[in-house]
Backbone bond lengths (Angstrom), bond angles and torsions (degrees), N, CA, C in turn:
res aa  C-N    CA-C-N  psi(-1)  N-CA   C-N-CA  omega(-1)  CA-C   N-CA-C  phi
1 M - - - 1.481 - - 1.586 104.95 -
2 N 1.314 112.38 130.11 1.559 115.90 -178.50 1.478 105.51 -73.33
3 F 1.399 111.21 129.90 1.476 120.75 176.47 1.444 117.29 -57.26
4 L 1.403 116.82 -40.24 1.467 120.41 -179.39 1.435 113.83 -72.68
5 A 1.339 120.76 -24.75 1.433 128.00 -174.08 1.579 109.44 -90.96
6 S 1.371 112.47 -5.58 1.576 107.47 -173.98 1.480 109.85 -66.89
7 K 1.410 113.50 149.17 1.454 120.45 -175.10 1.565 106.04 -67.37
8 R 1.231 121.55 -40.13 1.446 123.59 -174.40 1.524 109.57 -58.90
9 L 1.416 115.08 -47.98 1.548 117.54 -175.82 1.524 110.14 -67.19
10 V 1.334 119.81 -37.34 1.432 124.63 177.37 1.526 112.40 -63.91
11 T 1.230 116.73 -41.80 1.492 125.85 177.75 1.516 107.39 -65.88
12 T 1.295 119.77 -52.65 1.448 122.37 178.53 1.495 115.14 -59.10
13 A 1.357 118.11 -40.34 1.439 122.01 179.09 1.547 108.96 -65.90
14 L 1.339 116.82 -39.44 1.507 118.81 -178.57 1.441 109.45 -68.58
15 V 1.413 118.96 -38.68 1.425 119.88 179.10 1.471 112.95 -63.04
16 L 1.379 113.72 -41.84 1.456 121.23 -177.19 1.554 110.85 -64.65
17 L 1.377 115.13 -38.75 1.474 120.22 177.49 1.434 111.88 -69.84
18 A 1.251 119.37 -37.58 1.500 122.20 175.27 1.465 108.74 -60.21
19 V 1.355 120.83 -51.75 1.422 125.11 -178.77 1.512 112.77 -57.44
20 F 1.355 116.58 -42.90 1.436 124.35 176.76 1.528 111.86 -57.03
21 N 1.449 109.99 -49.61 1.450 114.45 -179.10 1.572 116.19 -64.37
22 V 1.286 112.40 -40.26 1.513 117.34 175.14 1.435 110.33 -59.92
23 T 1.350 118.66 -47.83 1.450 123.84 -175.59 1.528 109.84 -61.54
24 L 1.384 115.27 -42.44 1.497 119.77 -179.12 1.512 108.01 -66.60
25 L 1.275 117.49 -48.58 1.493 119.67 -178.85 1.561 108.27 -62.63
26 G 1.313 124.10 -34.13 1.337 121.54 177.78 1.623 113.06 -69.47
27 L 1.375 111.19 -36.34 1.423 117.89 178.81 1.560 108.65 -61.31
28 L 1.345 112.52 -48.12 1.440 117.12 -175.95 1.599 112.13 -66.70
29 F 1.305 115.14 -40.72 1.524 115.96 172.17 1.486 112.34 -61.79
30 W 1.304 121.94 -42.34 1.470 125.41 179.42 1.585 110.05 -61.83
31 Q 1.332 116.06 -42.42 1.498 121.47 178.60 1.409 111.30 -57.36
32 N 1.392 112.94 -50.83 1.488 117.05 -171.69 1.527 114.47 -80.69
33 T 1.404 118.54 -16.55 1.458 115.93 -179.47 1.551 112.98 -110.56
34 C 1.293 117.41 -13.28 1.554 119.00 179.19 1.563 108.39 -106.70
35 K 1.300 114.61 60.49 1.405 117.82 177.31 1.551 107.63 -88.60
36 V 1.238 116.67 154.89 1.479 120.80 177.85 1.373 111.04 -76.42
37 Q 1.376 120.24 120.23 1.407 123.97 -178.69 1.571 110.36 -78.04
38 P 1.288 113.89 127.81 1.516 119.37 178.57 1.563 112.14 -60.13
39 T 1.196 114.13 137.94 1.484 118.94 179.32 1.556 108.59 -75.59
40 P 1.325 117.62 149.82 1.482 118.17 178.17 1.443 106.68 -58.33
41 G 1.314 118.81 136.10 1.498 122.76 -177.89 1.390 112.71 66.88
42 G 1.415 116.99 23.12 1.487 122.43 -178.77 1.551 112.89 -73.03
43 H 1.356 112.32 -128.21 1.422 122.81 -173.72 1.599 110.41 -55.89
44 Q 1.334 116.08 -46.94 1.441 121.57 -174.63 1.570 108.70 -57.88
45 F 1.263 119.41 -41.78 1.477 120.20 -179.85 1.498 113.63 -115.38
46 G 1.345 115.88 14.30 1.388 119.72 175.77 1.544 115.55 -64.85
47 V 1.278 117.20 168.13 1.532 117.45 175.42 1.500 108.79 -82.36
48 H 1.314 116.76 129.78 1.445 124.84 -174.53 1.546 104.55 -60.40
49 P 1.310 120.33 138.58 1.424 122.03 179.38 1.459 114.13 -60.68
50 A 1.315 121.23 -28.45 1.479 122.42 177.56 1.548 107.68 -66.26
51 F 1.277 119.62 -32.96 1.497 117.93 176.97 1.490 112.68 -70.33
52 M 1.332 116.57 -42.04 1.428 120.46 -175.99 1.585 107.14 -64.39
53 E 1.327 120.68 -46.70 1.403 121.98 -174.78 1.568 108.75 -73.16
54 S 1.265 118.69 -53.87 1.530 121.61 -171.50 1.562 111.55 -70.09
55 L 1.270 116.78 -27.62 1.496 118.25 -171.52 1.502 109.14 -103.50
56 A 1.256 120.32 -16.97 1.440 125.25 -176.13 1.535 110.24 51.83
57 L 1.280 115.74 57.01 1.384 125.72 -179.47 1.536 113.38 -66.46
58 T 1.393 115.96 139.59 1.424 118.92 176.49 1.531 103.48 -80.66
59 P 1.374 113.16 167.81 1.532 115.01 179.52 1.521 112.14 -60.64
60 S 1.304 119.23 -32.51 1.447 119.89 -179.14 1.491 109.03 -73.21
61 Q 1.279 118.41 -35.69 1.438 120.36 176.23 1.472 113.20 -69.35
62 A 1.317 119.35 -34.98 1.463 125.88 178.19 1.493 104.97 -65.27
63 L 1.240 118.12 -48.55 1.567 121.89 177.31 1.520 112.18 -55.25
64 S 1.363 115.91 -46.08 1.515 120.65 176.67 1.457 113.17 -62.61
65 F 1.314 119.65 -41.25 1.535 126.84 172.40 1.517 110.70 -57.56
66 R 1.372 114.65 -49.90 1.494 120.46 170.98 1.469 114.34 -47.34
67 Q 1.350 115.10 -58.73 1.510 120.50 -178.08 1.405 110.46 -58.42
68 L 1.401 115.87 -47.07 1.566 116.32 -176.90 1.451 110.24 -61.27
69 R 1.280 121.21 -40.36 1.448 125.40 179.26 1.477 108.43 -63.53
70 R 1.252 120.08 -50.98 1.482 115.72 175.34 1.368 121.52 -55.65
71 Q 1.453 115.16 -41.12 1.430 122.40 175.22 1.558 109.31 -58.75
72 H 1.320 115.20 -47.21 1.468 121.33 -175.38 1.533 112.25 -65.20
73 F 1.363 119.64 -41.40 1.408 120.80 174.92 1.602 113.07 -65.11
74 L 1.382 111.66 -41.56 1.446 109.92 -179.78 1.548 112.90 -70.99
75 K 1.311 117.74 -25.29 1.488 121.70 175.39 1.444 111.35 -71.12
76 V 1.327 120.82 -37.01 1.497 121.89 -170.78 1.581 112.35 -94.73
77 R 1.369 111.70 -8.02 1.391 115.25 -175.98 1.569 115.81 -58.69
78 P 1.395 115.20 -41.17 1.458 112.33 -178.25 1.589 111.55 -70.34
79 E 1.382 114.94 -28.04 1.513 113.87 173.41 1.544 111.13 -67.33
80 M 1.300 114.16 -36.50 1.547 117.33 -176.41 1.602 105.31 -66.08
81 E 1.395 113.92 -43.62 1.433 116.34 -176.10 1.606 108.12 -65.76
82 S 1.283 117.06 -37.46 1.479 120.11 174.78 1.499 114.91 -60.08
83 I 1.316 112.43 -41.19 1.436 117.75 -175.73 1.631 106.25 -70.22
84 A 1.343 115.86 -35.98 1.452 117.50 -176.87 1.546 109.07 -69.92
85 L 1.386 116.44 -34.98 1.575 117.67 175.87 1.476 111.27 -71.03
86 L 1.280 116.39 -43.40 1.498 117.29 174.63 1.517 113.69 -57.76
87 K 1.351 118.99 -39.07 1.409 119.00 179.91 1.480 110.72 -71.34
88 Q 1.331 115.67 -27.49 1.551 116.15 177.17 1.577 107.63 -74.87
89 Q 1.192 124.12 -32.47 1.355 131.76 172.24 1.548 113.35 -63.59
90 L 1.308 111.18 -42.87 1.523 119.69 177.75 1.525 112.02 -61.33
91 V 1.276 110.05 -44.32 1.546 119.20 -179.56 1.527 106.95 -66.97
92 E 1.338 119.32 -51.44 1.377 122.65 177.33 1.563 116.18 -52.11
93 E 1.261 112.89 -43.97 1.570 120.72 179.99 1.494 105.37 -70.05
94 S 1.304 116.04 -41.68 1.505 114.01 -173.97 1.421 117.21 -70.84
95 L 1.406 115.96 -23.11 1.432 120.45 175.68 1.507 116.76 -87.24
96 K 1.232 118.61 6.62 1.487 121.33 -178.47 1.441 106.09 -79.63
97 E 1.348 111.94 160.02 1.426 121.81 179.20 1.580 112.18 -51.45
98 N 1.331 112.86 -54.49 1.352 121.95 179.22 1.594 109.79 -121.80
99 P 1.323 121.43 81.60 1.389 125.36 -176.81 1.586 108.23 -62.10
100 D 1.377 113.40 139.97 1.510 121.87 178.93 1.461 105.68 -82.90
101 K 1.384 123.74 113.86 1.427 124.98 -172.07 1.616 107.90 -74.08
102 A 1.296 116.08 -31.05 1.527 117.65 177.20 1.499 107.60 -68.14
103 K 1.356 121.27 -43.53 1.493 120.32 173.30 1.411 113.45 -59.03
104 L 1.410 119.44 -43.96 1.377 116.60 177.17 1.561 117.87 -62.35
105 E 1.316 113.22 -31.25 1.441 121.45 174.93 1.527 112.50 -64.18
106 I 1.353 112.85 -43.40 1.455 121.67 -178.59 1.687 107.25 -65.53
107 I 1.198 114.21 -46.99 1.559 122.52 177.51 1.502 107.35 -58.20
108 A 1.267 120.17 -50.65 1.463 124.52 -176.16 1.590 107.90 -63.35
109 S 1.318 114.70 -46.33 1.518 116.50 178.40 1.514 111.32 -61.42
110 G 1.306 116.06 -36.39 1.477 117.81 173.55 1.414 117.56 -57.87
111 I 1.437 111.46 -45.61 1.511 121.30 177.00 1.519 109.10 -57.80
112 G 1.313 110.42 -50.79 1.568 114.04 -179.32 1.511 118.54 -63.78
113 S 1.347 116.37 -30.25 1.504 117.93 177.84 1.548 107.58 -74.99
114 R 1.393 118.01 -32.39 1.440 117.03 176.61 1.457 109.77 -74.28
115 H 1.239 124.24 -33.99 1.461 124.32 178.84 1.564 105.77 -67.82
116 I 1.242 123.95 -33.98 1.514 125.91 175.95 1.563 107.95 -64.76
117 A 1.230 118.24 -40.25 1.458 120.60 176.81 1.510 113.17 -67.16
118 L 1.429 112.38 -36.58 1.504 114.44 -178.00 1.527 104.73 -71.56
119 E 1.339 120.97 -39.16 1.468 120.28 -179.52 1.542 116.45 -63.30
120 R 1.383 108.63 -36.33 1.509 118.66 177.33 1.585 106.66 -62.97
121 E 1.386 116.98 -50.34 1.377 117.16 -179.03 1.533 116.31 -65.73
122 L 1.351 114.57 -28.72 1.485 119.35 176.46 1.606 107.07 -68.86
123 A 1.352 118.83 -39.40 1.392 115.79 177.89 1.542 113.09 -64.76
124 L 1.328 114.47 -38.43 1.454 117.95 179.59 1.578 111.07 -67.61
125 H 1.360 115.97 -31.70 1.514 124.42 172.65 1.515 107.29 -59.79
126 F 1.280 118.41 -52.44 1.388 122.24 -179.00 1.495 115.46 -60.41
127 Q 1.348 115.71 -34.90 1.485 120.34 174.52 1.590 108.56 -67.42
128 E 1.288 118.86 -40.05 1.336 117.14 -179.17 1.609 110.25 -71.61
129 L 1.150 118.18 -32.01 1.501 121.94 174.34 1.596 110.59 -64.12
130 A 1.275 113.60 -42.95 1.405 120.29 178.15 1.546 113.73 -61.74
131 K 1.345 114.26 -36.12 1.411 119.46 178.20 1.606 116.34 -63.16
132 V 1.457 109.56 -28.75 1.488 117.65 178.35 1.527 108.78 -75.03
133 C 1.294 122.38 -25.53 1.442 124.94 -168.05 1.537 106.94 -84.31
134 R 1.283 113.23 150.66 1.487 118.90 170.61 1.564 106.72 -76.56
135 P 1.406 119.21 161.95 1.390 116.82 -177.53 1.509 119.00 -56.85
136 E 1.381 113.23 -33.97 1.481 116.77 177.68 1.475 113.55 -71.03
137 Q 1.395 117.02 -16.96 1.461 117.61 -176.38 1.572 111.13 -92.53
138 R 1.400 116.90 -13.20 1.392 122.00 -174.86 1.561 110.13 -66.34
139 D 1.401 117.27 -36.72 1.481 120.02 178.31 1.490 106.33 -59.05
140 S 1.361 115.59 -50.23 1.474 121.24 -174.99 1.503 108.51 -57.77
141 L 1.358 114.57 -43.82 1.541 121.19 -179.27 1.521 109.05 -56.44
142 K 1.327 111.97 -44.99 1.504 112.91 -179.73 1.494 115.42 -60.99
143 Q 1.321 113.86 -44.42 1.474 122.91 176.98 1.531 112.04 -60.88
144 V 1.298 118.43 -43.53 1.481 123.87 176.14 1.577 107.77 -60.97
145 L 1.247 116.48 -53.88 1.521 122.49 -178.27 1.552 109.06 -58.42
146 D 1.293 114.69 -47.86 1.517 118.06 175.61 1.543 111.85 -51.86
147 R 1.351 117.73 -47.94 1.391 121.31 -178.58 1.455 112.72 -66.95
148 M 1.269 117.03 -34.94 1.510 121.90 178.55 1.492 109.47 -64.86
149 V 1.377 113.95 -52.21 1.510 116.16 -179.47 1.536 114.07 -65.64
150 T 1.295 116.89 -37.16 1.444 120.25 179.00 1.528 110.52 -65.10
151 R 1.366 115.37 -38.07 1.510 118.05 -179.38 1.518 112.30 -69.15
152 K 1.404 112.13 -42.08 1.456 116.39 179.72 1.601 109.08 -64.01
153 H 1.235 118.58 -39.44 1.404 122.76 -176.40 1.649 104.79 -63.40
154 A 1.336 113.51 -50.18 1.440 118.47 -176.20 1.539 111.30 -63.39
155 M 1.379 119.35 -33.19 1.473 123.07 176.06 1.544 110.73 -64.75
156 R 1.381 109.93 -40.74 1.566 112.98 -178.66 1.506 104.98 -65.20
157 M 1.269 118.30 -41.29 1.543 115.58 -174.56 1.485 108.26 -68.09
158 I 1.317 124.47 -34.84 1.318 128.29 -179.51 1.574 112.95 -62.26
159 H 1.347 115.00 -39.92 1.376 120.59 -170.59 1.605 113.78 -90.24
160 R 1.344 108.88 -0.39 1.498 115.69 176.71 1.471 107.69 -86.30
161 P 1.487 113.74 139.83 1.487 116.96 -179.96 1.475 116.67 -68.62
C-alpha cells in the first residue's frame, strides 16, 4: 500500500490543515477586533513625552498641558478641515482640462489665510504653555519647541518630490 495514498494520512492532514486554518482565522479576527481603546484625553491629547522628560512637569502641570492641548486642537480643527477641503478643491481644479487660474488663485489664497490663522493660534498656544511653566522650565520649553518645529520642517522637506 502506498504510504502517501493511505486514507488515514490524508484524513489526518486534512484535519490538521482545517485546525490550522481555524486557528489563524481566529487569530486574525481577534487581532482586528480586540484593539485597545484609547482613553478619553489619551494619546491624541496626552502630554508629549519630550515635554515630560525635558521639562520635568509636575502632575498638575502635565494636566494643564493636556487641557491646553485639547483646547488648542479643538479650536484649530475647523481651520484644519477647511484647509483640507480647499486643498481638495485645488487638486480638482488643477486637474481639469482647462483650469481656471483665477479660481486657483482664490483657493490658494484661502489656504494661505487659514494657515496664517493656524500659526497665530499656535503662537497663542505656546504662550499659554509658557504660562504654566516655572521660569527655569521656560528655557527647556523653548528648546523642545525648537526641536519639534525643526523636525517637522525637516520631515516636510524630505517628503517633497
